[in-house]
C-alpha positions as CSV (number, residue, x, y, z in Angstrom):
1,X,-10.3,111.7,20.6
2,X,-11.5,108.5,19.0
3,X,-9.1,105.8,17.9
4,X,-8.3,105.7,14.1
5,X,-8.9,101.9,14.1
6,X,-12.2,100.1,13.5
7,X,-11.6,96.3,13.8
8,X,-13.8,93.2,13.5
9,X,-11.9,91.7,16.5
10,X,-9.3,93.1,18.8
11,X,-6.1,91.6,20.2
12,X,-2.7,92.8,21.5
13,X,-0.1,93.6,18.9
14,X,3.4,92.0,18.9
15,X,6.5,94.1,18.4
16,X,8.1,92.5,15.4
17,X,6.1,93.4,12.3
18,X,8.4,96.1,11.1
19,X,11.4,93.9,10.7
20,X,12.7,93.5,7.1
21,X,12.1,90.5,4.8
22,X,15.1,88.6,6.1
23,X,16.4,85.1,6.2
24,X,14.2,84.1,9.1
25,X,10.9,85.6,7.7
26,X,8.0,83.6,6.4
27,X,8.6,84.9,2.9
28,X,12.2,83.7,2.9
29,X,11.3,80.3,4.3
30,X,8.6,80.1,1.6
31,X,11.1,80.5,-1.1
32,X,13.3,77.8,0.4
33,X,10.3,75.5,0.8
34,X,9.3,76.0,-2.8
35,X,12.6,74.9,-4.2
36,X,12.7,72.0,-1.8
37,X,9.2,70.8,-2.8
38,X,10.3,71.0,-6.5
39,X,13.3,68.8,-5.7
40,X,11.2,66.1,-3.9
41,X,8.7,66.1,-6.8
42,X,11.7,65.3,-9.1
43,X,12.9,62.5,-6.8
44,X,9.3,61.1,-6.5
45,X,8.9,61.1,-10.3
46,X,12.1,59.2,-10.8
47,X,11.3,56.7,-8.1
48,X,7.8,56.0,-9.6
49,X,9.3,55.5,-13.1
50,X,12.0,53.1,-11.7
51,X,9.4,51.1,-9.8
52,X,7.3,50.9,-13.0
53,X,10.2,49.5,-14.9
54,X,10.9,47.0,-12.1
55,X,7.3,45.9,-12.1
56,X,7.7,45.2,-15.9
57,X,10.8,43.1,-15.2
58,X,8.8,41.1,-12.6
59,X,6.1,40.5,-15.1
60,X,8.7,39.4,-17.6
61,X,10.0,36.9,-15.1
62,X,6.5,35.3,-14.8
63,X,6.0,35.3,-18.6
64,X,9.3,33.5,-19.1
65,X,8.1,30.8,-16.7
66,X,10.6,31.6,-14.0
67,X,10.2,30.1,-10.5
68,X,8.2,32.0,-7.8
69,X,11.4,32.3,-5.8
70,X,13.1,34.1,-8.7
71,X,10.2,36.4,-9.1
72,X,10.3,37.2,-5.4
73,X,14.0,37.9,-5.4
74,X,13.6,40.2,-8.4
75,X,10.8,42.1,-6.6
76,X,12.7,42.5,-3.3
77,X,16.0,43.4,-5.1
78,X,14.2,45.9,-7.2
79,X,12.7,47.7,-4.2
80,X,16.0,47.7,-2.5
81,X,17.8,49.1,-5.6
82,X,15.2,51.9,-5.9
83,X,15.7,52.8,-2.3
84,X,19.4,52.8,-2.8
85,X,19.1,55.4,-5.6
86,X,17.6,58.0,-3.2
87,X,21.0,58.6,-1.4
88,X,22.5,59.1,-4.9
89,X,19.9,61.7,-5.7
90,X,20.3,63.5,-2.4
91,X,24.1,63.5,-2.9
92,X,23.5,65.0,-6.3
93,X,21.6,67.9,-4.8
94,X,24.3,68.4,-2.2
95,X,27.2,68.3,-4.6
96,X,28.0,72.0,-4.1
97,X,28.4,71.7,-0.4
98,X,31.8,71.9,1.4
99,X,32.3,68.2,1.8
100,X,35.3,66.9,0.0
101,X,35.4,64.5,-2.9
102,X,36.4,61.6,-0.7
103,X,33.5,62.1,1.7
104,X,31.1,62.4,-1.3
105,X,32.4,59.1,-2.8
106,X,32.1,57.4,0.6
107,X,28.4,58.4,0.8
108,X,27.8,57.0,-2.7
109,X,29.8,53.8,-2.3
110,X,27.1,51.6,-0.7
111,X,24.3,52.6,-3.1
112,X,26.7,51.9,-6.1
113,X,27.5,48.5,-4.6
114,X,23.8,47.7,-4.2
115,X,23.2,48.8,-7.8
116,X,26.0,46.5,-9.1
117,X,24.7,43.5,-7.1
118,X,21.1,44.0,-8.3
119,X,22.2,44.4,-11.8
120,X,24.1,41.0,-11.7
121,X,21.2,39.3,-9.9
122,X,18.5,40.7,-12.2
123,X,20.5,39.8,-15.3
124,X,21.1,36.3,-14.2
125,X,17.5,35.6,-13.0
126,X,15.8,37.1,-16.1
127,X,18.4,36.0,-18.7
128,X,17.9,39.5,-20.3
129,X,20.9,41.7,-21.0
130,X,19.0,44.9,-20.8
131,X,17.5,44.1,-17.4
132,X,21.1,43.5,-16.1
133,X,22.4,46.7,-17.6
134,X,19.7,49.3,-16.7
135,X,20.3,49.4,-12.9
136,X,24.0,50.1,-13.3
137,X,23.4,52.6,-16.1
138,X,20.7,54.3,-14.1
139,X,22.9,54.7,-11.0
140,X,25.6,56.2,-13.2
141,X,23.1,58.8,-14.5
142,X,22.6,60.0,-10.9
143,X,26.2,60.9,-10.4
144,X,27.5,64.5,-10.7
145,X,29.3,64.5,-14.0
146,X,31.2,67.5,-15.4
147,X,29.4,69.7,-17.9
148,X,28.7,67.8,-21.2
149,X,29.7,64.4,-19.9
150,X,26.1,63.4,-19.0
151,X,24.9,64.1,-22.5
152,X,27.5,61.9,-24.0
153,X,26.7,59.3,-21.4
154,X,23.0,59.4,-22.3
155,X,23.9,58.8,-26.0
156,X,26.1,55.9,-25.2
157,X,23.5,54.4,-22.8
158,X,20.8,54.7,-25.5
159,X,22.9,52.9,-28.1
160,X,24.1,50.3,-25.6
161,X,20.7,49.5,-24.2
162,X,19.1,49.5,-27.6
163,X,21.6,47.0,-28.8
164,X,21.1,44.8,-25.8
165,X,17.4,44.9,-26.2
166,X,17.7,43.9,-29.8
167,X,19.6,40.8,-28.7
168,X,17.0,40.1,-25.9
169,X,14.1,40.6,-28.2
170,X,15.2,37.7,-30.4
171,X,15.6,35.5,-27.3
172,X,12.3,36.3,-25.7
173,X,10.5,35.9,-29.1
174,X,11.9,32.4,-29.4
175,X,11.1,31.5,-25.8
176,X,7.6,33.0,-26.1
177,X,6.9,31.4,-29.4
178,X,5.3,34.6,-30.6
179,X,6.2,37.8,-32.4
180,X,7.5,39.4,-29.2
181,X,5.2,42.4,-29.5
182,X,4.2,42.2,-25.8
183,X,7.8,42.9,-24.9
184,X,8.1,46.2,-26.7
185,X,6.8,48.2,-23.7
186,X,9.4,46.6,-21.4
187,X,12.2,47.4,-23.8
188,X,11.1,50.9,-24.5
189,X,10.7,52.0,-20.9
190,X,13.9,50.3,-19.8
191,X,15.8,52.2,-22.5
192,X,14.0,55.4,-21.8
193,X,14.7,55.4,-18.0
194,X,18.3,56.8,-18.2
195,X,17.3,59.5,-20.7
196,X,14.4,60.6,-18.6
197,X,16.6,60.7,-15.5
198,X,19.1,62.9,-17.3
199,X,16.4,65.3,-18.5
200,X,14.8,65.5,-15.0
201,X,18.2,66.3,-13.4
202,X,18.9,68.9,-16.1
203,X,15.5,70.5,-15.4
204,X,16.3,70.6,-11.7
205,X,19.6,72.2,-12.4
206,X,17.9,74.9,-14.4
207,X,15.4,75.6,-11.6
208,X,18.1,75.7,-9.0
209,X,20.2,78.1,-11.1
210,X,17.2,80.4,-11.6
211,X,16.5,80.3,-7.8
212,X,20.1,81.2,-7.0
213,X,20.0,84.0,-9.7
214,X,16.8,85.4,-8.1
215,X,18.3,85.4,-4.6
216,X,21.5,87.0,-6.0
217,X,19.5,89.7,-7.8
218,X,17.6,90.5,-4.7
219,X,20.8,90.8,-2.6
220,X,22.5,92.9,-5.3
221,X,19.5,95.2,-5.6
222,X,19.5,95.8,-1.9
223,X,23.3,96.3,-1.9
224,X,23.1,98.8,-4.8
225,X,20.4,100.8,-3.1
226,X,22.3,101.0,0.2
227,X,25.5,102.0,-1.7
228,X,23.5,104.7,-3.5
229,X,22.1,106.1,-0.3
230,X,25.5,105.9,1.5
231,X,27.2,107.7,-1.4
232,X,24.6,110.5,-1.4
233,X,24.9,110.9,2.4
234,X,28.7,110.8,2.2
235,X,28.8,113.5,-0.5
236,X,26.3,115.7,1.3
237,X,27.7,115.4,4.8
238,X,31.4,115.3,3.7
239,X,31.1,118.6,1.9
240,X,29.4,120.4,4.8
241,X,31.6,118.9,7.5
242,X,34.7,120.0,5.6
243,X,33.4,123.5,5.3
244,X,32.4,123.6,8.9
245,X,35.9,122.4,10.0
246,X,37.6,125.1,8.0
247,X,35.3,127.8,9.4
248,X,35.9,126.7,13.0
249,X,39.6,126.5,12.4
250,X,39.7,130.0,11.0
251,X,37.6,131.4,13.8
252,X,40.0,129.8,16.3
253,X,42.9,131.5,14.7
254,X,41.1,134.9,14.5
255,X,39.7,134.8,18.0
256,X,42.8,136.4,19.7
257,X,43.5,139.2,17.2
258,X,40.1,139.9,15.6
259,X,37.1,138.7,17.7
260,X,34.6,140.2,15.2
261,X,36.0,138.2,12.3
262,X,36.1,135.1,14.5
263,X,32.4,135.6,15.5
264,X,31.5,136.0,11.8
265,X,33.1,132.6,11.0
266,X,31.3,131.0,13.9
267,X,28.0,132.3,12.5
268,X,28.9,131.0,9.1
269,X,29.7,127.6,10.6
270,X,26.3,127.6,12.3
271,X,24.7,128.4,9.0
272,X,26.6,125.5,7.4
273,X,25.2,123.2,10.1
274,X,21.7,124.4,9.2
275,X,22.4,123.8,5.5
276,X,23.6,120.3,6.3
277,X,20.5,119.6,8.3
278,X,18.2,120.9,5.5
279,X,20.2,118.9,2.9
280,X,19.8,115.7,4.9
281,X,16.0,116.4,5.2
282,X,15.8,117.0,1.5
283,X,17.7,113.8,0.8
284,X,15.3,111.8,3.0
285,X,12.3,113.5,1.3
286,X,13.7,112.6,-2.1
287,X,13.9,108.9,-1.1
288,X,10.5,109.0,0.4
289,X,9.0,110.9,-2.5
290,X,8.6,107.8,-4.8
291,X,5.3,108.1,-6.8
292,X,2.6,105.9,-5.3
293,X,2.1,104.0,-8.6
294,X,5.8,103.0,-8.4
295,X,5.3,102.1,-4.7
296,X,2.5,99.8,-5.7
297,X,4.5,98.3,-8.5
298,X,7.5,97.7,-6.2
299,X,5.2,96.0,-3.7
300,X,3.7,93.8,-6.4
301,X,7.2,92.8,-7.7
302,X,8.4,92.0,-4.2
303,X,5.4,89.8,-3.4
304,X,5.7,88.0,-6.7
305,X,9.4,87.4,-6.2
306,X,8.4,85.7,-2.9
307,X,6.1,83.4,-4.8
308,X,2.8,85.1,-4.0
309,X,0.0,85.5,-6.6
310,X,-0.7,89.2,-6.6
311,X,-3.1,91.5,-8.5
312,X,-3.4,95.3,-8.0
313,X,-6.1,97.8,-8.8
314,X,-4.6,101.4,-9.0
315,X,-6.4,104.6,-10.0
316,X,-5.1,106.5,-13.0
317,X,-4.7,109.5,-10.6
318,X,-2.8,107.5,-8.0
319,X,0.2,109.9,-8.1
320,X,-2.0,112.7,-6.8
321,X,-2.7,110.8,-3.5
322,X,-0.7,112.0,-0.4
323,X,2.5,110.1,-0.9
324,X,4.1,111.2,2.4
325,X,1.4,109.4,4.3
326,X,0.6,106.4,2.0
327,X,4.1,105.6,0.8
328,X,5.4,104.3,4.1
329,X,2.1,102.6,4.8
330,X,2.4,100.7,1.5
331,X,5.9,99.5,2.4
332,X,4.9,98.6,5.9
333,X,1.9,96.6,4.9
334,X,3.9,94.8,2.2
335,X,6.5,93.8,4.8
336,X,3.7,92.4,7.0
337,X,2.3,90.3,4.2
338,X,5.8,88.9,3.6
339,X,6.3,88.1,7.3
340,X,2.8,86.9,8.3
341,X,0.9,85.9,5.1
342,X,0.5,82.4,3.9
343,X,2.2,83.4,0.6
344,X,-0.5,82.2,-1.8
345,X,-2.4,85.3,-2.8
346,X,-2.6,89.0,-2.1
347,X,-4.5,92.0,-3.5
348,X,-3.6,95.7,-3.4
349,X,-5.9,98.6,-4.3
350,X,-5.6,102.4,-4.3
351,X,-8.7,104.3,-5.4
352,X,-10.2,107.7,-5.1
353,X,-13.5,107.8,-3.3
354,X,-15.2,111.3,-3.3
355,X,-13.0,113.5,-1.1
356,X,-10.7,110.7,0.2
357,X,-8.2,108.1,-1.0
358,X,-8.8,104.4,-0.1
359,X,-5.8,102.0,0.1
360,X,-6.5,98.4,0.8
361,X,-4.3,95.3,1.0
362,X,-5.7,91.8,1.5
363,X,-3.8,88.6,1.9
364,X,-4.3,85.0,3.1
365,X,-3.2,84.2,6.6
366,X,-0.5,81.7,7.5
367,X,-1.6,78.8,9.7
368,X,1.1,79.6,12.2
369,X,-0.3,83.1,12.6
370,X,-3.9,82.3,12.3
371,X,-4.4,82.7,16.1
372,X,-2.1,85.6,16.4
373,X,-2.1,89.2,15.2
374,X,-0.3,90.9,12.4
375,X,2.2,93.1,14.2
376,X,2.8,96.4,16.0
377,X,3.4,98.0,12.7
378,X,-0.3,98.7,12.8
379,X,0.3,101.1,15.6
380,X,2.7,103.1,13.4
381,X,0.2,103.0,10.5
382,X,-2.5,104.3,12.9
383,X,-0.3,107.2,14.0
384,X,0.5,108.2,10.4
385,X,-3.1,108.0,9.4
386,X,-4.3,109.9,12.5
387,X,-1.8,112.7,11.7
388,X,-3.4,112.9,8.2
389,X,-6.9,113.0,9.7
390,X,-7.7,109.6,8.2
391,X,-8.8,106.2,9.6
392,X,-7.7,102.6,9.5
393,X,-9.9,99.5,9.3
394,X,-8.4,96.2,10.2
395,X,-10.4,93.0,9.2
396,X,-9.2,89.7,10.6
397,X,-10.8,86.6,9.3
398,X,-10.0,83.0,9.9
399,X,-8.1,82.6,6.5
400,X,-7.8,86.3,5.4
401,X,-6.5,89.5,6.7
402,X,-7.0,93.0,5.3
403,X,-6.1,96.6,6.1
404,X,-8.1,99.5,4.7
405,X,-6.6,103.0,5.0
406,X,-8.7,106.1,4.3
407,X,-7.0,109.5,4.1
408,X,-8.4,112.8,2.9
409,X,-7.6,113.8,-0.7
410,X,-5.2,116.8,-1.1
411,X,-6.7,120.1,-2.4
412,X,-5.9,121.3,-5.9
413,X,-3.0,123.5,-4.8
414,X,-1.4,120.7,-2.8
415,X,-1.8,118.2,-5.6
416,X,0.0,120.6,-7.9
């Protein structure tokens, strides 16, 4: 008998592809990586904006005729201050961890001291009130304030910095001998920095909340499904076991004085066991009997929830395909994509071709699995397809992996 596989290249199969999409899987790590990358984009954006403002302050030093040593001190102090804000940002992200308030304040103490020192130094060297106030105000923006406090702090900061800049503008206009128009950019960006920081942290909080909600929804959905299955099994088995226990107890009592009646109860108990077995099989078939269009939709939703770009092509007659064969295969191949795919793109297709159904799933391969194979779940897929007199084609490329399953179409009577 020929093998149900036709592959472009062959390799041994590992034994872990059928594990669920758990905390250690590639899909789960990809979710955590995505939110971490977003966080560091936020940090990088704030640092770039801070360095831009510091460079304007350095230019202002030169325009005001300050000594080269003052300009150098401003430059070095500005870089040190920007570096000191990074621990404050990291502490902001870790604010929900178990460390106590005292430990958190100890971690922020040195960055705050550096901010105060640079604020005093910058203000004295430049002679500008706004330059001395911005480092301290910016560091305060990075602290974890209670709900609503940061908004009020932003409003106060805008008013305070605006007033200080109005005072500085008159001074620099007199010192520069001009209209002071060249100083508007410095003042505008210096005043805008705390507001932009608050908005960036607010946006991060929104993304983090959405990420936690998505994870909680996934766990809740799995829990509800397990509870539903457990409830159905409990109701089914509990009823039959109670009946069987009563029948066996009755047969035990009747055995001495009425063997025929006791034998009848034993037969009824055996019949109840058969009913319980059949009920369990029917229950399992009900869970396995999800329409294939719904199976595809569930697979697409799961992949998209893991951050994968997915598109699907499904025949209008998909529900007529052999669900008992293709349903488990769709779930198995989706799990393999979550565990072994690179997580950028995937494509699912279920189409009728003459007298057979063609199911195909294609995904990009993760770099860490590019030299490996995609799991012993292929062996289970091969067995299912072989039992249905179908075939499996596995195509392994350097950057892409696809599985094509061909199974005979059901006849008209079976489809009905």
